[in-house]
C-alpha positions in Angstrom: 343.6 70.9 224.8 346.8 69.4 222.8 346.0 65.7 222.1 348.8 63.4 222.9 349.2 60.1 220.8 351.7 57.4 220.9 353.2 55.7 218.0 356.0 52.9 217.6 358.1 53.4 214.8 360.7 55.8 212.8 360.5 59.2 213.6 361.7 60.3 210.0 358.8 58.3 208.3 356.7 60.4 210.4 354.1 63.1 208.7 353.9 66.4 210.9 353.7 69.9 210.7 357.0 69.7 212.9 359.5 66.9 213.8 361.2 67.5 217.1 365.3 66.2 216.5 366.8 65.3 219.6 370.0 67.3 218.4 373.3 67.6 220.3 374.5 71.2 220.9 376.6 71.4 217.7 373.7 71.2 215.4 375.9 69.4 213.0 374.2 66.1 213.2 375.3 63.0 214.9 374.0 59.3 216.1 370.7 58.2 216.9 367.6 60.1 216.0 369.8 63.2 215.0 372.0 61.4 212.8 369.0 59.6 211.3 367.2 63.1 210.6 369.9 64.6 208.9 370.4 61.2 206.7 366.7 60.9 205.5 366.0 64.9 205.5 369.1 65.5 203.2 371.5 68.4 203.0 369.0 71.0 203.4 368.6 70.6 207.1 372.5 70.8 207.7 373.0 73.7 205.7 370.6 75.8 207.6 372.2 74.2 210.8 375.4 75.6 209.9 374.1 79.0 208.9 372.8 78.9 212.4 376.1 78.0 214.0 377.3 81.2 211.7 375.2 83.3 213.2 373.5 83.2 216.2 374.9 79.9 217.8 378.3 80.1 217.4 379.2 78.3 220.3 376.3 75.4 219.6 372.6 75.5 220.9 372.5 75.7 224.7 371.0 72.3 226.6 366.9 72.8 226.8 366.9 75.4 224.3 365.2 74.7 220.7 365.5 76.2 217.2 363.6 75.3 213.7 365.2 74.6 210.4 363.9 73.1 207.3 362.5 69.6 207.0 364.3 69.3 203.6 363.0 65.6 202.2 361.1 64.8 205.6 357.4 64.7 205.5 357.0 67.9 207.6 357.6 72.0 207.2 360.0 72.2 209.6 362.5 70.3 212.2 363.0 71.7 215.4 366.3 71.0 217.4 366.4 70.7 220.5 369.2 69.6 222.7 368.4 67.3 225.8 370.4 66.7 229.0 373.0 64.0 229.5 371.7 62.3 232.7 373.3 62.5 235.7 372.9 60.5 238.8 374.5 63.0 241.4 372.5 66.4 239.7 369.1 66.7 239.1 368.7 67.9 235.6 364.8 66.9 234.6 364.4 71.0 234.5 366.6 70.7 231.3 364.5 67.9 230.0 361.3 69.6 230.5 362.8 72.7 229.1 363.3 70.9 225.7 359.5 69.7 225.5 358.8 73.7 226.6 361.1 75.1 224.3 360.0 73.0 221.1 356.1 73.9 222.1 357.1 77.5 222.0 359.0 77.3 218.7 356.3 75.1 216.9 354.1 78.2 217.8 356.3 80.3 216.4 355.9 78.8 213.5 352.0 77.7 213.3 352.7 74.5 213.6 349.8 72.5 214.8 350.8 68.7 214.6 354.5 67.8 216.5 356.3 64.6 216.6 358.6 64.3 219.4 361.1 61.6 219.9 362.4 60.3 223.5 365.0 63.3 224.4 367.8 62.1 226.2 366.8 58.4 226.4 369.6 57.1 223.8 373.1 58.2 224.1 372.0 60.6 227.1 370.8 57.6 228.9 368.1 59.3 230.7 366.2 56.3 232.1 363.1 56.0 230.0 360.2 56.0 232.7 361.6 59.3 234.2 361.9 60.4 230.7 358.5 59.2 229.6 357.1 61.4 233.1 358.6 64.7 232.4 357.6 64.6 228.4 354.0 63.7 229.0 353.8 66.0 232.0 355.3 69.1 230.4 353.4 68.4 227.5 350.2 68.1 229.2 351.3 71.5 231.1 352.2 73.5 228.0 349.9 76.6 226.8 350.0 76.0 223.3 348.4 76.3 220.0 349.5 72.5 218.9 346.6 70.6 218.2 348.3 67.2 218.1 351.6 65.8 219.5 352.8 62.5 219.0 355.3 60.8 221.0 357.2 58.5 218.6 359.2 55.5 220.2 361.5 53.5 219.0 360.7 50.3 220.4 357.7 48.4 222.2 359.4 48.9 225.6 359.7 52.9 225.1 356.4 52.6 223.6 354.8 51.0 226.8 356.9 53.3 229.1 354.6 56.4 227.8 351.6 54.7 227.2 351.9 53.8 231.2 352.3 57.7 231.7 349.6 58.2 229.7 347.3 55.8 231.9 346.4 53.6 228.4 
């Protein structure tokens, strides 16, 4: 069974086998978590992302999918990039958000990762409501059949931390 822990802080400062990046489909960096991971991780991450774009993902990584690269200068072995959906008031995209967590754990299993740090995917510029995002993240990780021993949700602020804690019954 996977242990779920919560940390309030900066995901780029976490120590884990794999750190999940809330990436955009280009895989070439951006704002928020994505930009922070690319800045702190250094040029090796971007180089591998460019290679992925040149080979398997010429049109970009599809929403809900995940792919791994080196972690560069981060305190991890890998970065798992996943593309979350943009929240919509008129279309239910929750299956795509759940897929981000499932696919990231699947990639982690392929890599042999035992510890994985996740951000709150899609809750930044993609505007997913935190309460719903936390529910989907926690339910999906709890239901996943994975060899990952510990999932840490790294939440940027106290409100996000408290929302995830509520979903975990803490």
